[in-house]
N, C-alpha and C positions, 0 to 999 in steps of 0.2 A: 679108581684101579690102572687109569692111565698113568698115575704118578709113579706107581710100582714099577708098572712093567718099565718104565721110562729111565726110573734110579735101576732098576737090574740091568737094563742095557749099559748102562754109565758105567756101574761100577762093573759088569764083567768085561767089558770094553779096559778099563782101565789095567783090571787082572791079566787080562791078554795080553794088553801093550806090553806090562811090567816082564811078566812071563818071557812076549817073544825080544826082546832088548836082551834079555839076561842070556837068554837061548842063541841069538846072532852073535854075541859079543866072546862065546864060548870057545874053548880049545879046538874043539873038536869041527865049529863051524868054522874055524880059521884055516884050519886042516884043509875042510871042504874049497874056502874062499880059492887055495892057494891052488889045488888040484884043477880048478875051473880056470882060471885065470893063466896055467901052465899048457892046460888045452885049446884054451883062445889063443895063446902063440903059436902053439905047434900050429895048429889051421891057419893063420894068418903067413906062416913060411909055407902051406902046401899051395895054399892060394896064389902067393907071390911069386911060385914058381912056375904054375899054371899058368900065369898071366905071361910073365916071361917066356914060358916055351909059344904063345897064343902071340904075341905081339913079335918073336922072330920069322914065326913061320906068314905071318901077316907082312914083313918086308922081304920076304925072298917071293913074295906070291906078285907084293908092288911090282918088285927091279923086274918080275918077268912080263907083265903086263907091259911096264913102260920098252921092255926090248922090243916083244911081240908089236907094238907099237910103233917102234922106231921102222923094225923091219916090214912091216907092212907100207907106213909111209914110204919110204927109199922105194918098195916094189909100185906103187902109185905114180912116185916122179920117174920111173922108168917108162912104166906104161905110156906116162900122159906126154914126156920126150918121144917116146917111139910115133904116137899119133900124133904130133906136131911135125916127127921128119916126113913122115907120110903124107901128109896134106901139102907141106910145102913142095915135095918131089913131085905132085899131082898137078 
C-alpha cells in the first residue's frame, strides 16, 4: 500500500511540474511578469524620490545644527572673555 501512495505522489508531482512549467512559460504569464517588473521599477523610482527628499532635509537639519553650535560657542566665548575681564579688574 505504501508503494502505491508514494508512486501516486511521484506521478502527481511530475504532472504538476510539467503543467507548471508550461503555465509559467505561457504568453499570459510573460505579460504578467512584464507588468510586475514595471510596477517594481515604478516603486523603485518612488522610493528613490522619497530617499532624496529625506537626504535633502537631513542636510538642511545638519547645516542648521552646525550653525546653532557655532553661535553657541561664540556666545560662550564672549561670556568667558567677559568673565576674565571682570576677574582681572578685580
